[in-house]
C-alpha positions in Angstrom: 0.0 0.0 0.0 1.2 3.5 -0.8 0.4 4.8 2.7 2.7 2.3 4.4 5.7 2.6 2.0 8.4 4.9 3.5 11.5 6.4 2.1 14.3 5.8 4.6 18.0 6.5 4.9 18.3 9.1 2.2 21.7 10.7 1.9 21.0 14.4 2.3 23.4 17.3 1.8 22.5 20.5 3.6 24.6 23.4 2.2 25.1 26.7 3.9 23.6 25.0 6.9 23.8 27.8 9.5 21.9 26.5 12.5 19.8 24.1 10.6 16.5 26.0 10.4 15.3 24.0 7.4 16.6 20.7 9.0 15.0 21.1 12.5 12.0 18.8 11.8 13.7 16.3 9.5 14.3 13.8 12.3 17.1 11.2 12.3 16.0 8.7 9.7 18.3 10.1 7.1 22.1 10.4 6.7 22.6 14.1 6.7 25.8 16.0 5.9 25.8 19.7 6.8 28.4 22.2 5.4 29.0 25.5 7.0 31.9 28.0 6.7 31.5 29.7 10.1 33.2 27.5 12.6 31.1 28.7 15.5 27.8 28.1 13.6 29.1 24.6 12.7 29.9 23.9 16.3 26.4 24.9 17.4 24.8 23.0 14.5 26.7 19.8 15.7 25.5 20.4 19.2 21.9 20.8 18.0 22.1 17.8 15.6 24.6 15.3 17.0 23.8 12.6 14.5 24.6 14.7 11.5 28.0 14.9 9.9 29.2 18.5 10.0 31.9 19.9 7.8 33.5 23.3 8.0 34.2 24.2 4.3 33.2 26.3 1.4 29.7 25.0 0.5 29.9 26.1 -3.1 33.1 24.1 -3.7 31.9 21.1 -1.6 28.8 20.8 -3.9 31.0 20.6 -7.0 33.3 18.0 -5.4 30.7 15.8 -3.7 27.3 16.1 -5.4 27.3 12.5 -6.7 27.3 11.1 -3.1 23.8 12.3 -2.2 20.1 11.6 -3.0 18.8 15.0 -2.0 20.6 18.4 -1.8 19.3 21.5 -0.1 21.3 24.8 -0.7 20.6 28.2 0.8 23.3 30.4 -0.6 23.9 33.8 1.1 21.2 36.3 0.2 22.3 39.8 1.1 23.5 40.8 -2.4 20.1 39.8 -3.8 17.8 41.2 -1.1 15.3 44.0 -1.7 16.1 45.3 1.8 19.7 46.0 1.0 18.8 47.5 -2.3 16.3 49.8 -0.6 19.3 51.2 1.3 21.4 51.7 -1.9 21.9 55.4 -1.1 23.5 54.7 2.2 25.3 51.4 1.6 28.1 50.2 -0.6 27.2 48.9 -4.0 27.9 45.2 -4.7 27.4 42.9 -7.6 24.7 40.2 -7.1 26.5 37.0 -6.2 26.0 34.7 -9.2 26.9 31.6 -7.2 23.2 31.3 -6.6 22.5 30.8 -10.3 25.6 28.7 -10.8 24.2 26.2 -8.3 20.7 26.2 -9.8 22.1 25.5 -13.3 24.6 23.0 -12.1 22.1 20.9 -10.0 19.5 21.0 -12.8 21.9 19.7 -15.5 24.3 17.6 -13.5 22.6 16.2 -10.4 20.5 13.0 -10.8 18.8 13.3 -7.4 16.3 15.8 -6.1 17.3 19.3 -5.1 16.1 22.6 -3.5 17.9 25.9 -3.8 16.3 28.6 -1.6 16.8 32.3 -1.5 15.0 35.6 -0.9 12.8 37.3 -3.5 15.4 39.6 -5.2 15.2 43.2 -6.1 15.4 42.3 -9.8 13.5 39.8 -11.9 15.0 36.3 -11.2 17.4 35.2 -13.9 16.0 31.7 -13.8 12.3 31.1 -13.1 11.5 29.9 -9.6 8.6 28.9 -7.3 7.6 31.8 -5.1 6.4 30.7 -1.6 5.9 33.3 1.1 9.0 35.6 1.2 11.2 33.2 -0.6 12.0 31.7 -3.9 12.6 28.0 -4.4 14.3 26.3 -7.4 13.5 22.6 -7.4 13.2 19.7 -9.8 10.0 18.4 -8.1 6.6 20.1 -7.5 6.0 22.0 -4.3 2.6 22.5 -2.7 1.1 26.0 -3.0 1.6 26.5 0.8 4.6 25.4 2.8 2.9 25.9 6.2 5.2 28.8 7.0 4.4 30.6 10.2 3.7 34.3 10.0 6.0 36.6 11.9 6.7 40.3 12.1 9.5 41.1 14.5 10.8 44.7 14.6 14.1 45.9 15.9 13.8 46.3 19.7 15.3 45.2 23.0 13.1 42.0 22.8 14.0 41.1 19.2 16.4 38.3 20.1 14.0 36.9 22.6 11.3 36.8 20.1 13.5 35.1 17.5 14.6 32.5 20.1 10.9 31.7 20.7 10.0 31.6 17.1 12.9 29.3 16.0 12.9 27.3 19.3 16.6 28.0 19.7 18.7 30.1 22.1 20.7 32.3 19.6 22.7 33.8 22.5 24.8 30.6 22.5 26.5 32.0 19.4 29.8 33.7 20.2 31.1 34.3 16.7 31.5 37.5 14.6 28.1 37.6 12.9 25.1 39.5 14.1 22.7 37.3 16.1 19.8 39.2 14.6 21.0 38.6 11.1 21.5 34.9 11.7 18.0 34.6 13.2 16.3 36.6 10.4 18.0 34.4 7.7 17.1 31.1 9.2 14.6 29.1 7.2 11.3 28.5 9.0 11.4 24.8 10.1 7.8 24.3 9.0 8.8 25.1 5.4 11.7 22.7 5.6 9.5 20.0 7.1 6.8 20.4 4.4 9.3 20.3 1.5 11.0 17.2 2.8 7.7 15.5 3.3 6.7 16.4 -0.2 9.9 15.0 -1.6 9.4 11.8 0.3 5.9 11.4 -1.2 7.3 11.8 -4.7 10.2 9.3 -4.0 7.7 6.8 -2.5 5.7 6.8 -5.7 8.8 6.3 -7.8 10.2 3.5 -5.6 6.9 1.7 -5.6 6.8 1.8 -9.4 10.3 0.3 -9.4 9.3 -2.4 -6.9 6.3 -3.4 -9.0 8.4 -3.6 -12.1 10.7 -6.1 -10.5 8.1 -8.2 -8.7 
């Protein structure tokens, strides 16, 4: 029966992992490798998800070197150079080129990777160079269908003395553990809502279940 057939032990690559906002509700049924450049974030990620393999490295290069080893790849490249918020401050901030690594990864995964993938980023201040699926405040490039709603929770947190406390409550994590060089508020704002991560993985598993059952029927 379709309902009882489960996809287990997928090899998942979580790139630009940060504190694992997308991964929080994925459980421990899969073999997950997380790649994060910030050593302090990597340490806290490992503390939060002790069963995952955590690697401190350049996620962009790691993807190129290791993509064949995984069944599912999630990538959340840095968003500041694409964000509408930064562009809105263009008269008071330094001009920068949009980081094209985002589109390099979308194209690479689409043409080279045989598994399933998600590339997530903010809605940019320009028309996306490659069409994507808009869900909430984010764009998703995938090679499988997404539901129209990702069950993302609504939040509006303004800068205030209580901002960090509110982010801690929203993400169910104590961001004050972080002792690195980045802004705690920035880390918290950029973390993917765990409900979106959960919905996307569940959607993927449903698709893979159907594919696996078809293969099983062919060989039985």
